[in-house]
C-alpha positions as CSV (number, residue, x, y, z in Angstrom):
1,M,13.1,-13.0,-8.6
2,K,13.9,-9.3,-8.6
3,I,11.2,-7.3,-6.6
4,I,11.0,-3.6,-6.6
5,I,9.4,-2.1,-3.5
6,L,8.1,1.3,-4.3
7,T,7.5,3.7,-1.3
8,P,5.8,7.1,-1.5
9,M,8.2,8.6,1.2
10,E,11.8,8.2,2.3
11,I,10.7,7.2,5.8
12,E,8.9,4.2,4.4
13,R,12.0,3.3,2.3
14,E,14.1,3.4,5.4
15,K,11.6,1.1,7.2
16,V,11.6,-1.4,4.3
17,L,15.4,-1.4,4.2
18,N,15.6,-1.9,7.9
19,A,13.2,-4.9,7.7
20,L,15.1,-6.4,4.7
21,D,18.3,-6.1,6.8
22,R,16.8,-8.3,9.6
23,I,15.6,-11.1,7.4
24,S,18.2,-13.8,6.9
25,N,18.0,-15.9,3.7
26,L,15.8,-13.7,1.6
27,N,14.0,-15.5,-1.2
28,H,14.3,-12.7,-3.6
29,T,16.5,-9.6,-4.5
30,Y,15.1,-6.3,-3.7
31,E,15.4,-2.7,-4.9
32,V,13.6,0.0,-2.8
33,I,12.6,3.2,-4.8
34,V,10.9,6.3,-3.4
35,S,8.2,7.4,-5.9
36,G,7.1,10.6,-4.1
37,I,3.6,11.3,-2.8
38,G,0.6,11.5,-5.0
39,R,-0.8,10.2,-8.3
40,E,1.5,12.1,-10.6
41,S,4.7,11.1,-8.7
42,T,3.6,7.5,-8.7
43,A,2.9,7.5,-12.4
44,K,6.3,9.1,-13.2
45,A,8.2,6.6,-11.0
46,M,6.4,3.6,-12.6
47,M,7.4,4.8,-16.1
48,Q,11.1,5.0,-15.1
49,M,11.6,1.8,-13.2
50,P,14.5,-0.6,-13.9
51,P,13.8,-4.2,-15.1
52,H,12.1,-6.3,-12.4
53,D,9.8,-9.3,-12.0
54,I,7.3,-7.8,-9.5
55,C,6.7,-4.3,-8.2
56,V,5.1,-3.9,-4.8
57,L,3.7,-0.5,-3.7
58,M,4.3,-0.3,0.1
59,G,3.5,2.5,2.4
60,F,1.6,3.8,5.3
61,A,-2.2,3.7,5.4
62,A,-4.8,5.7,7.2
63,V,-7.9,3.6,7.8
64,V,-11.3,4.8,8.7
65,G,-12.4,3.9,12.2
66,K,-11.3,4.0,15.8
67,E,-8.5,1.6,16.6
68,A,-10.4,0.4,19.7
69,H,-13.3,-0.6,17.6
70,L,-11.4,-2.2,14.8
71,P,-10.3,-5.9,14.7
72,D,-6.7,-6.7,15.7
73,Y,-5.6,-7.1,12.2
74,L,-6.3,-3.4,11.6
75,H,-4.3,-2.1,14.5
76,L,-1.3,0.3,14.3
77,G,1.5,-1.2,12.3
78,K,-0.4,-4.1,10.8
79,P,0.1,-5.0,7.1
80,I,-2.9,-5.3,4.7
81,E,-3.2,-6.0,1.0
82,I,-5.2,-3.6,-1.2
83,T,-7.4,-5.5,-3.7
84,N,-9.7,-2.7,-4.7
85,A,-9.0,1.0,-5.4
86,S,-11.2,3.9,-6.4
87,L,-10.6,7.6,-6.9
88,Y,-11.9,10.1,-4.4
89,G,-12.8,13.6,-5.5
90,Y,-12.0,17.0,-4.1
91,E,-15.5,17.5,-2.9
92,G,-15.7,14.1,-1.2
93,G,-17.4,12.1,-3.9
94,L,-16.2,9.4,-6.2
95,F,-15.3,10.6,-9.7
96,E,-17.4,9.1,-12.5
97,N,-14.3,7.3,-13.7
98,G,-13.6,6.2,-10.2
99,K,-14.9,2.7,-10.9
100,P,-13.3,0.2,-8.4
101,I,-10.5,-1.8,-9.8
102,I,-10.8,-5.3,-8.3
103,T,-8.1,-7.9,-8.0
104,E,-9.9,-11.2,-8.2
105,K,-7.3,-13.0,-6.1
106,P,-5.0,-11.6,-3.5
107,K,-1.2,-12.3,-3.9
108,L,-0.4,-12.7,-0.2
109,N,-1.9,-14.2,2.9
110,L,-2.8,-10.9,4.4
111,P,-6.2,-9.2,5.2
112,C,-7.6,-7.5,2.1
113,L,-9.1,-4.0,2.1
114,S,-10.5,-1.4,-0.3
115,S,-8.9,2.0,-0.7
116,L,-9.7,5.4,-2.0
117,T,-7.0,7.6,-3.5
118,S,-7.6,11.3,-3.0
119,D,-5.7,14.3,-4.5
120,K,-5.7,15.9,-1.0
121,F,-5.3,14.5,2.5
122,V,-8.8,13.6,3.8
123,R,-9.2,15.0,7.4
124,T,-12.8,14.2,8.1
125,T,-14.8,11.6,6.3
126,D,-18.2,9.8,6.2
127,L,-16.5,6.9,4.6
128,A,-17.3,3.2,5.5
129,E,-15.2,1.9,8.4
130,K,-12.2,-0.1,7.4
131,T,-11.7,2.0,4.2
132,V,-8.0,2.9,3.5
133,V,-7.3,6.5,2.3
134,N,-4.2,7.4,0.5
135,M,-2.8,9.3,-2.6
136,E,-1.4,6.6,-4.7
137,D,-3.2,3.2,-4.9
138,Y,-5.6,4.1,-7.8
139,T,-2.8,5.2,-10.1
140,F,-0.7,2.2,-9.2
141,K,-3.7,-0.2,-10.0
142,Y,-4.2,1.4,-13.4
143,L,-0.4,1.2,-14.4
144,K,0.8,-2.0,-12.7
145,K,1.4,-5.4,-14.3
146,P,-0.9,-8.3,-13.4
147,Q,1.6,-9.7,-10.9
148,D,2.1,-6.4,-9.0
149,F,0.3,-5.6,-5.8
150,I,0.0,-3.2,-2.9
151,V,0.8,-3.7,0.8
152,R,-0.1,-0.9,3.2
153,I,0.9,-0.6,6.8
154,I,-1.7,0.9,9.2
155,S,-0.3,4.2,10.4
156,D,-3.3,6.3,11.6
157,F,-7.1,6.3,11.9
158,L,-9.6,8.6,10.4
159,P,-11.1,11.0,11.2
160,H,-8.4,12.2,13.6
161,E,-9.8,13.0,16.9
162,T,-7.0,15.4,17.8
163,E,-4.3,16.9,15.6
164,I,-1.3,14.5,15.2
165,D,2.3,14.9,14.3
166,F,2.3,12.2,11.6
167,F,6.1,11.6,11.7
168,E,6.1,11.2,15.5
169,E,3.1,8.8,15.2
170,V,4.9,6.6,12.8
171,K,8.3,6.5,14.3
172,N,7.9,3.2,16.0
173,I,6.0,1.4,13.2
174,D,7.9,-1.6,11.9
175,F,7.5,-2.9,8.4
176,L,9.0,-6.3,9.1
177,E,5.7,-8.2,9.1
178,G,4.7,-6.7,5.7
179,V,8.2,-7.3,4.1
180,K,8.2,-10.9,5.3
181,A,4.8,-11.4,3.7
182,V,6.2,-10.1,0.4
183,D,9.2,-12.4,0.6
184,T,6.9,-15.5,0.8
185,I,5.7,-14.9,-2.9
186,N,7.1,-17.5,-5.2
187,E,7.6,-17.8,-9.0
188,K,4.8,-20.3,-9.3
189,T,2.3,-17.9,-7.7
190,S,3.6,-15.0,-9.8
191,S,3.3,-16.9,-13.1
192,E,-0.1,-18.3,-12.2
193,V,-1.3,-14.8,-11.6
194,F,0.2,-13.5,-14.8
195,E,-1.3,-16.4,-16.9
196,T,-4.8,-16.0,-15.4
197,C,-5.0,-12.2,-16.0
């Protein structure tokens, strides 16, 4: 199958390509495309994609909570699948049309979390612990095909207790585990998902 991996930033694309280079005997062919950050950029990128069987949105994820208090599967660099996405407003409330979009069945064998997409970076929050905050998932969920899905890699924790240099923080994060999980998907799984949606 041809799989497109869509990344919001170039640094994420580089990490995906680095991971692909280290996997021998890949099960699929890949193209990695940078969409740009935000809902509008995501939408434009999705309308201009070349032919493919599956598209995976893959990028960093800020998760609500302190790393020391979160389970191991939510520590820095761990991959998760987003199965529920809502839209987070400028004033910190869900928009009326921000009804969660739920994927009945995960596509991968990864922990599943809910995410909120915001038009601005959320610095402090009163959101539930283990909520993922980003700027793209909601748009992707609305525009994707049934077989498409989202994999996020934990990059930081909200609210930030001190000011961080994001690009320094994520320098050593490896996407290998997340990319390997994507490469395990097979045509049978993909067609079953497509037929049941």
